[in-house]
C-alpha positions, -999 to +999 in steps of 0.1 A: +442-504-350+409-486-353+374-498-352+345-509-330+355-518-294+342-527-260+356-498-239+340-485-208+342-448-201+319-427-179+300-416-211+296-453-223+284-464-188+258-437-188+245-448-222+245-484-211+226-477-179+199-458-199+199-487-224+205-463-253+217-479-285+252-468-294+285-480-309+319-474-294+349-469-317+386-466-308+415-452-327+453-453-323+467-421-307+504-430-308+509-407-338+496-377-318+468-371-343+437-364-321+421-335-339+385-340-351+394-341-388+422-366-381+399-388-360+373-388-387+399-399-412+413-426-389+378-440-384+369-436-421+339-414-412+324-384-429+338-353-411+304-337-413+291-366-392+318-365-365+314-338-339+335-320-313+325-309-279+333-273-269+329-258-234+322-221-232+313-195-206+288-167-209+290-132-196+267-144-168+295-169-157+272-198-167+289-226-186+275-240-219+284-270-240+283-268-278+287-298-301+296-290-337+309-309-367+347-313-367+346-300-403+332-267-391+336-240-365+313-227-337+297-193-346+299-174-313+271-150-324+248-180-330+259-195-296+250-162-279+216-162-296+209-198-286+218-191-249+205-155-246+239-144-234+254-111-245+288-127-249+301-163-250+338-173-250+356-205-251+370-214-216+408-215-213+421-250-221+438-251-187+403-249-171+387-277-191+395-306-168+384-286-137+351-275-152+341-306-172+361-335-158+375-342-192+408-334-210+412-317-243+407-342-271+385-364-249+357-341-239+323-357-242+289-340-239+278-370-217+291-375-182+307-341-173+313-334-136+282-311-137+256-312-165+256-280-184+230-268-209+240-284-242+235-273-277+241-295-307+244-282-343+212-292-360+231-309-388+235-339-365+199-346-372+207-350-410+223-384-402+209-416-389+238-416-364+265-391-355+298-395-337+314-376-308+340-382-281+335-411-258+351-392-229+387-404-234+412-397-261+411-425-285+374-433-279+344-422-300+306-429-296+282-432-325+245-430-319+212-413-329+214-376-320+178-375-308+185-402-282+207-377-263+175-359-252+168-389-229+199-383-208+210-346-211+193-312-215+199-306-252+187-283-279+194-287-316+201-253-332+221-239-361+256-232-346+281-235-375+299-206-390+288-201-426+316-192-450+295-177-478 
């Protein structure tokens, strides 16, 4: 069973407390399909409108969050330009829970243990609403991208790899 739901995660509670309009969707995880493209298909959403949250670390040891379409890939060179870092790398998956408070497949840009500078691919602004993890595997949030500025430090920049 997939669709709109009344589920409370930390990310949802934060949106509720700030009175930010959003929709919560859930999807069945019993089949083990939790990758972004699979989630978009389960929820009958455009994969260009469904985003994944990636946690990285710069050469300076600072952590950064990047939110990119599940149909694309983070361009690390563009990430380095956006942050001013000489080098950016994905953090090891084993460190994700310790750093963010979230597990792989359920990492949300809202409600991390510590708020890191967040960059969202500018293509999120092409849609009335975009979708991203609700902070738990099986939960997605759909909302206006611009509204995130009210609760987290976010910049909208070109982050996707181009395959031209």
